C-alpha positions in Angstrom: -11.0 5.3 -21.5 -8.5 2.6 -20.8 -5.2 3.9 -19.3 -6.5 7.5 -19.2 -6.6 7.2 -15.4 -3.2 6.6 -13.7 -4.9 3.9 -11.6 -5.2 1.9 -14.8 -1.5 1.8 -14.9 -1.4 0.6 -11.4 -3.8 -2.2 -12.2 -1.7 -3.1 -15.3 1.6 -3.1 -13.4 0.4 -5.0 -10.3 -1.4 -7.6 -12.5 1.9 -8.0 -14.5 3.9 -8.4 -11.3 1.5 -11.1 -10.1 1.8 -13.0 -13.4 5.6 -12.5 -13.3 5.9 -13.8 -9.7 3.8 -16.9 -10.5 5.8 -17.5 -13.7 9.3 -16.9 -12.5 9.4 -17.4 -8.7 7.5 -20.7 -8.4 5.0 -19.2 -5.9 2.6 -21.6 -4.2 -0.3 -19.3 -5.0 -3.6 -20.9 -5.9 -5.7 -19.3 -8.6 -8.9 -19.6 -6.5 -7.3 -17.4 -3.8 -6.7 -14.6 -6.4 -10.4 -15.0 -7.5 -11.6 -14.8 -3.9 -9.5 -11.6 -3.3 -10.8 -9.9 -6.4 -14.4 -10.9 -6.0 -14.5 -10.0 -2.3 -12.9 -6.6 -2.8 -15.1 -5.6 -5.7 -18.3 -6.8 -4.1 -17.5 -5.1 -0.8 -16.6 -1.9 -2.5 -19.9 -2.0 -4.6 -22.1 -2.8 -1.6 -20.6 -0.2 0.7 -20.5 2.4 -2.0 -24.2 1.9 -2.7 -25.1 2.2 1.0 -22.9 5.4 1.2 -24.5 6.8 -1.9 -28.0 6.2 -0.6 -27.1 7.8 2.7 -25.7 10.9 0.9 -29.0 11.2 -1.0 -31.0 11.0 2.2 -28.9 13.9 3.6 -29.5 15.9 0.4 -26.0 15.6 -0.9 -24.9 14.7 -4.4 -24.9 11.1 -5.2 -21.4 9.7 -5.3 -20.1 7.8 -8.3 -19.1 4.2 -7.8 -15.6 3.4 -9.0 -14.1 -0.1 -8.6 -10.6 0.7 -9.7 -9.3 1.1 -6.1 -10.9 -2.1 -5.0 -9.2 -4.0 -7.9 -5.9 -2.4 -6.9 -6.3 -3.6 -3.3 -7.2 -7.1 -4.4 -4.1 -7.3 -6.6 -2.0 -6.1 -3.7 -3.4 -8.7 -1.4 -2.8 -11.4 -4.0 0.8 -10.3 -4.4 1.6 -10.1 -0.7 -0.7 -12.4 1.3 -0.8 -16.1 1.5 -3.5 -18.2 3.3 -4.5 -21.8 3.6 -8.2 -21.2 3.6 -10.3 -19.0 1.2 -12.3 -17.6 4.2 -9.0 -16.0 5.4 -8.5 -14.3 2.1 -12.1 -13.2 2.1 -11.7 -11.7 5.6 -8.6 -9.8 4.5 -10.3 -8.4 1.4 -13.5 -7.4 3.2 -11.7 -5.8 6.1 -9.4 -4.0 3.7 -12.2 -2.3 1.8 -14.3 -1.7 4.9 -11.5 0.2 6.5 -11.8 2.9 3.9 -15.5 3.5 4.8 -15.4 3.1 8.6 -11.9 4.1 9.7 -11.5 7.7 8.6 -11.4 11.2 9.8 -13.7 13.6 7.9 -13.6 12.2 4.4 -10.1 10.7 4.6 -9.2 7.1 5.4 -5.8 6.8 7.0 -5.1 3.1 6.8 -3.7 1.6 3.6 -6.5 -0.8 2.7 -4.3 -3.8 1.7 -2.0 -3.3 4.7 -5.0 -3.2 7.0 -6.4 -6.4 5.5 -3.0 -8.2 5.9 -2.6 -7.2 9.5 -6.2 -8.1 10.3 -5.7 -11.7 9.2 -2.2 -12.0 10.6 -3.7 -11.0 14.0 -7.1 -12.8 13.9 -6.3 -16.1 12.1 -3.6 -18.8 12.3 -3.3 -19.7 8.6 -2.2 -16.4 7.1 1.4 -15.3 6.4 3.5 -12.9 4.3 6.7 -13.8 2.7 8.9 -10.7 2.4 11.7 -12.6 0.6 9.4 -14.1 -2.1 11.0 -11.9 -4.8 14.6 -12.9 -3.9 17.4 -10.5 -4.6 17.7 -10.5 -8.4 18.7 -7.0 -9.6 16.4 -7.0 -12.6 13.3 -7.1 -10.3 14.5 -4.0 -8.6 14.9 -2.2 -12.0 11.4 -3.3 -13.1 9.8 -2.1 -9.8 11.8 1.2 -9.9 10.8 1.9 -13.5 7.1 1.1 -13.2 6.9 2.7 -9.7 8.7 5.7 -10.9 6.1 6.3 -13.7 3.3 6.2 -11.1 5.1 8.4 -8.6 6.0 11.0 -11.3 2.3 11.3 -12.1 1.1 11.5 -8.5 4.1 13.5 -7.2 5.0 11.4 -4.2 8.7 10.7 -4.8 9.4 12.5 -1.5 7.8 9.8 0.5 9.7 6.9 -1.2 13.0 8.9 -1.0 12.5 9.6 2.7 11.6 6.0 3.5 14.4 4.3 1.5 17.0 7.0 2.3 16.4 6.9 6.1 16.2 3.1 6.2 19.3 2.6 4.2 21.2 5.1 6.4 20.2 3.3 9.6 21.3 0.0 8.1 24.6 1.6 7.0 25.3 2.9 10.5 24.5 -0.5 12.0 26.7 -2.3 9.4 29.6 0.0 10.3 29.0 -0.4 14.0 29.1 -4.2 13.8 32.1 -4.2 11.4 30.4 -6.2 8.8 31.4 -6.2 5.1 29.3 -4.2 2.7 28.0 -7.2 0.9 25.9 -7.9 4.1 24.5 -4.3 3.8 23.5 -4.7 0.2 22.0 -8.1 0.9 19.6 -6.5 3.4 18.6 -3.7 1.0 18.3 -5.7 -2.2 14.8 -7.0 -1.6 12.1 -6.9 -4.3 9.5 -6.8 -1.6 11.1 -3.8 0.1 11.1 -1.9 -3.2 7.5 -2.9 -3.9 6.5 -1.6 -0.5 8.4 1.7 -0.9 7.1 2.4 -4.4 3.5 1.1 -4.3 2.3 0.8 -0.7 3.8 3.5 1.5 3.1 6.1 -1.2 -0.7 5.7 -1.2 -1.7 9.3 -2.0 -5.2 9.1 -0.5 -4.2 7.9 3.0 -0.7 9.4 3.6 -0.2 12.9 5.0 -1.2 15.7 2.6 1.7 18.1 3.2 5.2 17.3 1.9 6.9 17.9 5.2 4.3 15.7 6.9 4.9 12.9 4.4 8.7 13.1 4.9 8.4 13.0 8.6 5.9 10.1 8.4 8.1 8.1 6.0 11.2 8.6 8.3 9.1 7.4 11.3 8.0 4.2 9.4 11.6 3.5 8.3 12.9 4.0 11.9 10.2 1.7 13.4 10.9 -0.9 10.6 14.6 -0.8 11.4 13.9 -1.4 15.2 11.4 -4.2 14.6 13.6 -5.9 12.1 16.9 -5.7 14.0 15.9 -5.7 17.6 12.8 -8.0 17.5 13.7 -9.9 14.3 10.3 -9.5 12.7 10.6 -10.3 9.0 7.3 -8.5 8.2 8.4 -5.3 10.0 7.4 -2.9 7.2 3.8 -4.0 7.3 3.5 -3.7 11.1 5.2 -0.3 11.0 2.9 1.1 8.4 -0.1 -0.2 10.3 1.1 1.1 13.7 2.0 4.6 12.4 -1.0 5.1 10.0 -2.9 7.1 12.6 0.0 9.5 12.8 -1.3 10.9 9.5 -4.2 12.6 11.4 -1.8 14.5 13.6 0.5 15.5 10.7 -2.4 16.7 8.6 -3.5 18.8 11.6 0.0 20.3 12.1 0.6 21.0 8.4 -2.6 21.7 6.6 -2.6 21.1 2.9 -5.2 20.2 0.2 -5.9 16.5 0.0 -4.8 14.6 -3.0 -7.4 13.9 -5.7 -7.5 12.4 -9.2 -8.5 14.9 -11.9 -8.7 13.9 -15.5 -6.3 11.1 -15.0 -3.7 13.5 -13.5 -2.7 13.7 -9.9 -3.3 17.2 -8.6 -3.5 18.5 -5.1 -6.6 20.7 -4.8 -9.7 21.3 -2.9 -12.1 19.7 -5.3 -14.0 16.9 -3.6 -13.0 13.5 -5.0 -16.0 11.4 -5.7 -14.3 8.0 -5.4 -12.3 6.3 -2.8 -8.8 5.6 -4.1 -5.8 3.5 -2.9 -2.7 1.9 -4.1 -1.6 -1.4 -2.6 
């Protein structure tokens, strides 16, 4: 049933953000790139799910249900964040994003955010891909929109702690730097009032299926990402610091899950509940 699963809300919101960005921000985003991202993500998810399902049956395990919601969410995330000159680059990002869920995991858990993995893959391997962190500008109403919709998702999946730890620690570090340099507070707010930063904090760094399971692990993990983002942005002047930080520290999830054991997140009847029930689909946010 439509909108029964919280991921349906994610698809609705991300699709709306994409339409809003194209309509109000004059993005140079070609429709065929969106089509390539969606088609590549869905087809890769279906093919690898079929292979995985057949392999499970060979081993005498229960056949796993194929669900394409996560792939559609990943494709919308790539369309929102990634820009490329050639369709092959977008296809590479999409295929590598979905493939990372199947091949880069410990036990039954993937630890890379799919869209983030796809973005870093093409930024590293190609010369025609880029990310524009400032594409949303600094209009306050974008922030309210993202906070409201993201808040609805986080309330259902129970991952406010991750967003709060990330934004709280990052804003504190920026405040200390601002005081140290003697800058006015309008500079501080200028660095924080970014639609892309809020989008990242609310929809990407909170991916419940790839981040640490335990609350203390998530808080530590989010603080580490915020700290590395601060260092990369202010010491090395990397505008895409949040994406590189998430990618670099994704494997830390394995250690934190080992240190603080907790049931893995799963989707149950459209509600987010941490339990030991095996989830039959591979889920992700951005």
